[in-house]
C-alpha positions as CSV (number, residue, x, y, z in Angstrom):
1,X,95.5,35.9,-139.3
2,X,94.2,32.3,-139.6
3,X,97.5,30.3,-139.9
4,X,100.3,30.0,-137.5
5,X,103.9,29.2,-138.1
6,X,106.5,27.2,-136.0
7,X,109.9,26.6,-137.3
8,X,108.8,27.5,-140.9
9,X,106.0,25.1,-140.8
10,X,102.4,26.5,-141.4
11,X,99.9,25.3,-138.9
12,X,96.3,25.4,-139.9
13,X,93.9,24.3,-137.1
14,X,91.4,23.1,-139.7
15,X,93.9,20.7,-141.2
16,X,95.1,18.1,-138.8
17,X,97.9,17.0,-141.0
18,X,99.6,20.4,-140.3
19,X,99.2,20.2,-136.5
20,X,102.4,18.9,-134.8
21,X,101.7,16.0,-132.4
22,X,102.9,15.5,-128.9
23,X,103.8,19.1,-128.4
24,X,101.6,19.6,-125.3
25,X,101.9,17.7,-122.0
26,X,98.8,16.0,-120.7
27,X,97.0,18.1,-118.2
28,X,95.4,16.6,-115.1
29,X,92.0,18.1,-114.2
30,X,92.2,19.6,-110.8
31,X,90.1,18.2,-108.0
32,X,87.4,20.5,-106.8
33,X,87.2,21.5,-103.1
34,X,83.7,22.0,-101.4
35,X,82.6,25.6,-100.7
36,X,81.4,24.5,-97.4
37,X,82.4,21.4,-95.3
38,X,81.2,20.2,-92.0
39,X,81.3,16.9,-90.3
40,X,77.6,16.7,-89.6
41,X,76.4,18.0,-93.0
42,X,76.8,17.1,-96.7
43,X,79.6,18.8,-98.4
44,X,78.4,21.7,-100.4
45,X,79.8,22.8,-103.8
46,X,78.9,25.6,-106.2
47,X,79.9,25.0,-110.0
48,X,79.2,27.5,-112.5
49,X,79.0,26.9,-116.3
50,X,80.5,29.8,-118.1
51,X,82.3,30.8,-121.3
52,X,86.1,31.0,-121.4
53,X,89.1,30.6,-123.5
54,X,91.0,27.4,-123.7
55,X,94.3,26.5,-125.3
56,X,93.8,23.2,-127.1
57,X,97.4,23.2,-128.6
58,X,100.5,25.3,-127.9
59,X,100.4,26.6,-131.6
60,X,96.7,27.5,-131.6
61,X,95.2,30.7,-130.5
62,X,92.9,30.5,-127.4
63,X,89.6,29.0,-128.4
64,X,86.1,29.8,-127.0
65,X,84.7,26.9,-124.9
66,X,81.9,26.5,-122.4
67,X,83.2,24.8,-119.1
68,X,82.3,24.0,-115.6
69,X,84.0,26.7,-113.5
70,X,85.4,27.9,-117.0
71,X,87.6,24.9,-117.4
72,X,87.7,22.0,-120.0
73,X,87.4,19.4,-118.8
74,X,85.5,20.5,-115.8
75,X,87.1,20.0,-112.2
76,X,87.0,16.4,-110.9
77,X,84.6,15.7,-108.2
78,X,85.9,13.1,-105.7
79,X,83.7,11.6,-102.9
80,X,83.7,8.5,-100.7
81,X,81.1,6.0,-100.9
82,X,77.9,6.9,-98.9
83,X,79.3,10.4,-98.5
84,X,76.3,12.8,-99.4
85,X,77.2,15.9,-101.2
86,X,75.1,18.8,-102.5
87,X,75.9,20.8,-105.7
88,X,74.5,24.0,-106.9
89,X,75.0,24.1,-110.7
90,X,74.7,27.6,-111.9
91,X,74.3,28.7,-115.5
92,X,76.3,31.8,-116.2
93,X,76.6,31.4,-119.9
94,X,76.0,33.9,-122.7
95,X,72.3,34.2,-124.0
96,X,73.3,33.1,-127.3
97,X,75.0,29.8,-128.4
98,X,78.2,29.8,-130.4
99,X,77.2,26.5,-132.1
100,X,74.4,26.0,-134.6
101,X,71.0,25.3,-133.0
102,X,68.4,23.2,-134.9
103,X,65.0,24.5,-133.7
104,X,63.2,21.7,-135.4
105,X,64.3,19.3,-132.6
106,X,62.2,18.4,-129.5
107,X,62.7,21.0,-126.8
108,X,64.4,23.6,-129.1
109,X,61.6,25.2,-130.9
110,X,60.3,27.6,-128.2
111,X,62.9,27.3,-125.6
112,X,65.9,29.7,-124.9
113,X,69.0,29.3,-127.0
114,X,71.2,28.5,-123.9
115,X,69.8,26.1,-121.4
116,X,71.6,23.6,-119.2
117,X,71.1,20.7,-116.9
118,X,73.7,18.4,-115.4
119,X,73.5,14.6,-115.3
120,X,76.0,12.6,-113.3
121,X,76.4,9.6,-115.6
122,X,76.1,6.4,-113.8
123,X,74.8,7.7,-110.5
124,X,72.1,6.1,-108.5
125,X,70.4,9.3,-107.5
126,X,66.8,10.6,-106.8
127,X,65.0,11.7,-109.9
128,X,64.9,15.4,-109.0
129,X,68.8,15.3,-109.0
130,X,69.3,13.2,-112.0
131,X,69.4,15.9,-114.7
132,X,66.3,15.1,-116.5
133,X,66.4,16.6,-120.1
134,X,63.5,18.9,-119.4
135,X,64.7,20.1,-116.1
136,X,66.9,22.6,-117.8
137,X,67.5,26.2,-116.6
138,X,68.9,29.5,-117.9
139,X,71.1,32.1,-116.4
140,X,70.2,32.8,-112.7
141,X,67.4,30.1,-113.1
142,X,65.3,32.9,-114.7
143,X,63.6,30.4,-117.1
144,X,63.1,26.5,-116.3
145,X,62.0,23.5,-118.1
146,X,58.8,21.5,-117.3
147,X,60.4,19.0,-115.0
148,X,62.7,21.5,-113.2
149,X,62.3,20.9,-109.3
150,X,65.3,22.3,-107.4
151,X,68.3,24.5,-107.7
152,X,70.6,22.3,-105.5
153,X,71.1,18.7,-106.5
154,X,72.0,16.0,-103.9
155,X,74.2,12.9,-104.5
156,X,74.2,10.3,-101.7
157,X,76.9,8.2,-103.6
158,X,75.4,5.0,-102.1
159,X,77.0,2.8,-104.7
160,X,80.4,1.1,-105.4
161,X,83.6,2.9,-106.1
162,X,83.5,3.9,-109.7
163,X,84.7,6.2,-112.4
164,X,81.6,8.3,-113.2
165,X,81.3,11.6,-115.2
166,X,79.1,14.6,-115.4
167,X,77.9,16.4,-118.5
168,X,75.2,18.5,-119.9
169,X,71.8,16.8,-120.6
170,X,69.6,19.6,-121.8
171,X,66.9,18.3,-124.3
172,X,67.7,19.1,-128.0
173,X,71.1,20.6,-127.4
174,X,73.1,18.1,-125.4
175,X,75.3,17.4,-128.4
176,X,76.3,21.1,-128.6
177,X,76.8,21.7,-124.9
178,X,78.9,18.6,-124.4
179,X,80.9,19.4,-127.5
180,X,81.4,23.0,-126.3
181,X,83.1,21.6,-123.2
182,X,80.5,20.8,-120.5
183,X,82.0,17.5,-119.2
184,X,84.0,16.4,-116.2
185,X,85.0,13.4,-114.0
186,X,83.0,12.3,-110.8
187,X,85.0,9.7,-109.0
188,X,83.6,7.5,-106.1
189,X,86.0,5.8,-103.7
190,X,85.5,3.3,-100.9
191,X,87.8,1.8,-98.3
192,X,87.8,-1.6,-99.9
193,X,89.3,-0.3,-103.1
194,X,91.6,2.0,-101.2
195,X,93.1,-1.1,-99.3
196,X,93.9,-3.0,-102.7
197,X,97.2,-1.1,-103.2
198,X,96.2,0.0,-106.6
199,X,98.3,2.8,-108.0
200,X,96.9,6.1,-106.3
201,X,97.5,9.8,-106.0
202,X,99.5,11.1,-108.8
203,X,99.7,7.7,-110.4
204,X,95.9,7.5,-110.7
205,X,95.1,9.6,-113.9
206,X,91.7,10.2,-115.6
207,X,91.8,10.4,-119.5
208,X,88.8,12.1,-121.2
209,X,89.1,11.3,-124.9
210,X,87.1,13.4,-127.4
211,X,87.4,14.2,-131.0
212,X,87.1,17.8,-132.3
213,X,87.4,19.8,-135.5
214,X,88.5,23.4,-135.7
215,X,88.1,26.3,-138.0
216,X,91.3,28.0,-139.5
217,X,91.2,30.7,-136.8
218,X,91.2,28.0,-134.1
219,X,87.5,28.2,-133.3
220,X,85.6,25.0,-132.6
221,X,83.8,23.6,-135.8
222,X,80.6,21.9,-135.7
223,X,78.6,21.4,-138.9
224,X,75.6,23.6,-139.5
225,X,73.8,21.3,-141.9
226,X,73.9,17.7,-143.3
227,X,75.6,16.7,-146.5
228,X,73.8,17.1,-148.8
229,X,72.0,19.8,-147.0
230,X,68.3,19.7,-146.1
231,X,65.8,22.5,-146.3
232,X,66.0,23.5,-142.7
233,X,69.1,25.4,-141.5
234,X,70.7,24.8,-139.1
235,X,70.0,21.1,-139.0
236,X,71.0,18.4,-136.8
237,X,73.6,15.9,-138.5
238,X,73.1,12.1,-138.2
239,X,76.6,11.7,-136.8
240,X,79.6,13.9,-135.9
241,X,83.2,12.7,-136.2
242,X,85.9,15.4,-135.5
243,X,89.4,15.2,-137.3
244,X,91.6,15.7,-134.3
245,X,91.9,13.7,-131.0
246,X,91.8,15.7,-127.7
247,X,92.8,14.1,-124.4
248,X,92.0,16.2,-121.2
249,X,91.6,19.1,-123.4
250,X,94.9,18.9,-125.4
251,X,95.3,17.8,-129.0
252,X,97.5,14.6,-129.2
253,X,99.4,15.3,-125.9
254,X,102.2,13.4,-124.4
255,X,102.6,12.2,-120.8
256,X,105.9,11.6,-119.0
257,X,105.7,8.7,-116.6
258,X,108.0,6.8,-114.2
259,X,109.0,3.1,-114.7
260,X,106.2,1.8,-112.5
261,X,102.5,0.9,-112.4
262,X,99.8,3.6,-113.2
263,X,96.1,3.5,-113.1
264,X,94.3,5.2,-115.9
265,X,90.6,6.0,-115.8
266,X,89.5,5.9,-119.5
267,X,86.3,7.8,-120.7
268,X,85.0,8.1,-124.2
269,X,83.3,11.5,-124.0
270,X,83.0,11.9,-127.8
271,X,79.6,12.8,-129.5
272,X,79.6,9.8,-131.9
273,X,83.0,8.3,-132.3
274,X,84.0,4.8,-130.9
275,X,87.6,3.8,-130.2
276,X,89.5,0.7,-129.9
277,X,92.6,1.5,-127.9
278,X,95.9,-0.4,-128.3
279,X,99.6,0.5,-127.8
280,X,101.7,0.6,-130.9
281,X,104.1,-1.9,-129.3
282,X,101.3,-4.2,-128.2
283,X,102.3,-3.7,-124.6
284,X,99.5,-5.4,-122.4
285,X,97.5,-3.8,-119.8
286,X,95.1,-4.8,-117.1
287,X,91.5,-3.8,-116.9
288,X,90.2,-3.5,-113.4
289,X,86.9,-1.9,-113.8
290,X,84.0,-1.1,-116.1
291,X,81.4,1.7,-115.9
292,X,80.0,0.7,-112.5
293,X,83.1,-0.1,-110.6
294,X,85.7,-2.9,-110.0
295,X,85.7,-6.3,-111.8
296,X,85.9,-9.3,-109.5
297,X,89.6,-9.8,-111.0
298,X,91.9,-8.1,-113.4
299,X,91.6,-8.9,-117.0
300,X,94.8,-8.8,-119.2
301,X,94.2,-7.2,-122.6
302,X,96.1,-5.9,-125.6
303,X,93.1,-3.8,-126.9
304,X,90.0,-2.2,-125.5
305,X,87.0,-0.9,-127.4
306,X,85.2,2.1,-125.8
307,X,81.8,3.3,-127.1
308,X,80.7,6.9,-126.4
309,X,80.1,7.4,-122.6
310,X,81.8,3.9,-121.7
311,X,84.4,3.9,-119.0
312,X,87.2,1.5,-118.2
313,X,90.0,1.7,-115.5
314,X,93.2,0.0,-116.5
315,X,96.6,-0.5,-115.0
316,X,99.7,-0.2,-117.2
317,X,103.0,-1.4,-115.9
318,X,105.9,0.7,-117.2
319,X,108.4,-0.9,-114.9
320,X,110.5,-2.6,-117.6
321,X,110.1,0.2,-120.2
322,X,112.5,2.7,-118.9
323,X,113.6,5.2,-121.7
324,X,111.0,3.9,-124.1
325,X,108.4,6.1,-126.0
326,X,105.2,4.7,-127.5
327,X,101.8,5.6,-128.6
328,X,98.3,4.8,-127.5
329,X,96.5,4.2,-130.9
330,X,92.9,3.9,-132.0
331,X,92.7,1.0,-134.3
332,X,89.1,1.9,-135.5
333,X,90.7,4.7,-137.7
334,X,93.5,5.3,-140.0
335,X,95.7,8.4,-140.3
336,X,95.5,11.2,-137.7
337,X,92.6,9.7,-135.9
338,X,94.4,6.5,-135.3
339,X,96.6,8.4,-132.7
340,X,95.4,9.1,-129.2
341,X,98.4,10.2,-127.3
342,X,102.1,9.5,-126.5
343,X,103.7,8.0,-123.3
344,X,107.4,8.8,-122.4
345,X,108.9,6.7,-119.8
346,X,111.6,9.2,-118.9
347,X,110.9,10.2,-115.4
348,X,113.0,8.9,-112.6
349,X,111.4,6.6,-110.1
350,X,110.6,9.0,-107.2
351,X,109.9,6.2,-104.7
352,X,109.7,2.5,-104.5
353,X,106.6,1.2,-106.4
354,X,104.5,-0.6,-103.6
355,X,101.3,-0.6,-105.7
356,X,99.9,-4.1,-106.8
357,X,97.7,-5.7,-109.5
358,X,95.8,-8.1,-107.2
359,X,94.5,-11.4,-108.3
360,X,91.3,-10.6,-106.7
361,X,89.5,-7.2,-106.7
362,X,86.1,-7.7,-105.1
363,X,83.1,-10.0,-104.7
364,X,80.6,-9.9,-107.3
365,X,77.2,-11.4,-107.9
366,X,74.8,-12.2,-110.7
367,X,71.1,-11.9,-110.6
368,X,68.9,-15.0,-110.0
369,X,67.0,-15.3,-113.2
370,X,63.9,-16.6,-111.1
371,X,63.8,-13.2,-109.6
372,X,63.0,-11.5,-112.8
373,X,59.6,-9.7,-112.8
374,X,59.5,-8.4,-116.4
375,X,61.1,-9.1,-119.7
376,X,60.9,-6.2,-122.2
377,X,61.5,-6.4,-126.0
378,X,62.7,-3.0,-127.2
379,X,63.5,-2.1,-130.8
380,X,66.1,0.3,-132.2
381,X,64.9,1.3,-135.6
382,X,65.5,3.9,-138.4
383,X,63.0,6.1,-139.7
384,X,62.8,9.6,-141.5
385,X,61.3,12.9,-140.1
386,X,59.2,15.4,-142.0
387,X,62.3,17.1,-143.4
388,X,63.3,13.7,-144.8
389,X,66.2,13.3,-142.5
390,X,67.3,10.1,-140.9
391,X,65.8,9.6,-137.5
392,X,66.6,6.8,-135.0
393,X,63.9,5.7,-132.6
394,X,63.6,3.5,-129.6
395,X,60.6,1.0,-129.8
396,X,59.2,3.1,-132.6
397,X,58.4,5.9,-130.3
398,X,59.4,9.5,-130.1
399,X,60.4,11.4,-126.9
400,X,57.0,13.0,-126.3
401,X,55.0,9.7,-126.6
402,X,53.5,8.4,-123.4
403,X,55.9,6.5,-121.0
404,X,55.8,2.7,-121.7
405,X,58.7,1.6,-119.4
406,X,57.4,1.7,-115.8
407,X,59.5,-0.7,-113.7
408,X,58.4,-1.3,-110.1
409,X,60.7,-0.2,-107.4
410,X,63.2,-3.0,-106.4
411,X,62.1,-5.2,-109.3
412,X,64.5,-7.0,-111.5
413,X,64.0,-6.7,-115.2
414,X,65.6,-8.0,-118.4
415,X,65.6,-5.7,-121.4
416,X,66.3,-7.2,-124.9
417,X,67.4,-4.5,-127.3
418,X,66.5,-5.5,-130.9
419,X,68.8,-3.6,-133.3
420,X,67.0,-3.1,-136.7
421,X,69.6,-0.5,-137.9
422,X,72.9,-1.3,-139.8
423,X,75.2,0.2,-137.2
424,X,75.8,-0.2,-133.4
425,X,74.3,2.0,-130.6
426,X,75.6,2.7,-127.2
427,X,72.5,2.5,-125.1
428,X,72.5,4.1,-121.6
429,X,70.0,3.5,-118.9
430,X,69.8,6.1,-116.1
431,X,69.6,5.2,-112.4
432,X,70.9,1.7,-112.7
433,X,74.0,-0.3,-113.3
434,X,73.2,-3.5,-115.1
435,X,74.9,-6.7,-116.3
436,X,75.1,-7.8,-120.0
437,X,73.7,-11.3,-120.4
438,X,74.5,-12.0,-124.0
439,X,74.1,-11.0,-127.7
440,X,72.4,-13.2,-130.2
441,X,72.0,-12.7,-134.0
442,X,68.5,-12.8,-135.5
443,X,66.7,-12.5,-138.9
444,X,65.9,-8.9,-139.4
445,X,63.8,-9.4,-142.5
446,X,61.7,-11.9,-140.7
447,X,61.2,-9.7,-137.7
448,X,60.3,-6.8,-140.0
449,X,57.6,-9.1,-141.6
450,X,55.7,-10.4,-138.5
451,X,57.6,-9.3,-135.4
452,X,58.9,-12.9,-134.8
453,X,62.6,-13.1,-133.4
454,X,64.1,-16.0,-135.5
455,X,67.5,-16.4,-134.1
456,X,70.2,-17.4,-136.6
457,X,73.0,-18.3,-134.3
458,X,73.9,-19.1,-130.6
459,X,74.1,-16.5,-128.0
460,X,77.4,-14.8,-127.6
461,X,78.7,-14.4,-124.0
462,X,79.9,-10.8,-123.0
463,X,83.5,-10.0,-124.1
464,X,86.1,-10.1,-121.4
465,X,86.2,-6.3,-121.0
466,X,82.4,-5.9,-120.5
467,X,81.6,-8.5,-117.8
468,X,81.4,-6.0,-115.0
469,X,78.7,-3.5,-114.0
470,X,77.6,-1.3,-117.0
471,X,75.5,1.6,-117.5
472,X,76.2,2.0,-121.3
473,X,76.3,-1.0,-123.6
474,X,77.1,-1.5,-127.3
475,X,74.0,-2.8,-129.1
476,X,75.3,-4.3,-132.2
477,X,73.4,-4.5,-135.5
478,X,71.4,-7.6,-136.3
479,X,71.6,-8.7,-132.8
480,X,69.3,-9.0,-129.7
481,X,71.4,-7.6,-126.8
482,X,70.0,-8.7,-123.4
483,X,70.8,-6.9,-120.0
484,X,69.5,-7.5,-116.5
485,X,69.1,-4.9,-113.7
486,X,67.4,-3.9,-110.6
487,X,65.6,-0.7,-110.1
488,X,66.3,0.3,-106.7
489,X,66.4,3.1,-104.0
490,X,64.5,5.7,-106.0
491,X,61.2,6.3,-107.8
492,X,60.4,8.9,-110.3
493,X,61.3,10.1,-113.7
494,X,64.3,9.0,-115.6
495,X,65.4,8.3,-119.2
496,X,67.1,5.7,-121.4
497,X,68.8,6.7,-124.7
498,X,71.4,6.1,-127.3
499,X,74.5,8.0,-126.2
500,X,75.5,9.1,-129.7
501,X,74.5,12.6,-128.9
502,X,73.2,13.4,-132.3
503,X,70.9,10.4,-132.0
504,X,69.8,11.4,-128.5
505,X,68.9,14.9,-129.5
506,X,66.9,13.7,-132.5
507,X,64.5,11.5,-130.6
508,X,66.6,8.4,-129.8
509,X,65.6,8.9,-126.1
510,X,62.6,7.6,-124.1
511,X,61.3,8.3,-120.5
512,X,61.3,5.7,-117.7
513,X,59.0,6.1,-114.7
514,X,60.0,4.0,-111.7
515,X,56.8,3.4,-109.6
516,X,55.8,1.9,-106.3
517,X,53.9,-1.3,-106.7
């Protein structure tokens, strides 16, 4: 039976217009406890990737997913700044994938169907623990990729408090593994942030936003080919946009809150979709952090764009909204995709709200331009592969081409992304947190003729919501987007790529090698 009924209404998981909204309460991912804990040694965790059944909606049958410890999202890892932990990531997945594998992609032709490697997104970490795309492994580590070095990863967490996340990063199938459910939160705390009187405990809630599509029987749907189809099947698609919104694993959930302040850690974990978040009653909120940690002071906003992989922590004050119900919307889309979740201010105040929205959050600094040791011009361009499919490239190179970005340890570099394509790309650089300098429009036709950057307007300063530390940035079409960063603490092999996962898997990813001078 592929259709399910409630109160006479037929529910078809493949048709979002038939799915009742705000039926399921928002779940909160559980915090993972270490397997071994000692004062004089790093806490030790074991996390297994395995297949499980997950209830996306109360009126759906259980759906097959892949999850860390069998849950979707995966359990939240919480650490203190400078607290080193060790994690053994274990692949206990089936030998066959339940989503369509394109074997024409890099890393997929002669590799096992099911391979995984975990990247903690935003972490400053040694290269052997970064989750390099070719450091993949299969069940019980029986097969390993070319850059695999160790079974147990070490995270020193020597960085600012921040909302990071962990997800699969295996070459050629990242889009499938993340879509299947392999994603979770990784939160770093520090004493300074803890002393700010921000909302905490049960009033500090992570929200992982993704889009999904389903088959009529409730199984996850992911397209097998492009439209119109190409000769190879299965084939990677240029982009994937689901037709339902899932928050913390539930379709269009609701959250009951008290009339007080809450902190929400927003993460766009979608494959392709970007969101612009806004309340239907235009209630303001206060942004307190970006990808890499706290801003210097809160920013009052009514809307907030989030590209794939971007994070933003906000505070919402429900104090004067007792008894009200309102919806968090996505203004990028219409219809069902314009709705994220519902808030109900219908819980009694359990205790006096002593949390605060401080005028000052933390000291910040900007780089001295005179310290810059290298400026790089890096293009984002469109091409076609030998199956005549669209293929996006970084600096006109494919994944297997020789490394061209070799920053020196402790050096400061400016990277200028020149977007020659007609759409934006969220570019992620591993290892570092960077600052956005500006965006500036330029003449694409002139650049394509002779490589000269003819600017067509003034530089545009970063938007209010992106002036903090970033590891993923929106590179808009027809602009040169400039970032500045320091490559510190570690040498070795890393990557930079578009975080639209369909682009990343189809060669919009390049290696970085951090070297000693």
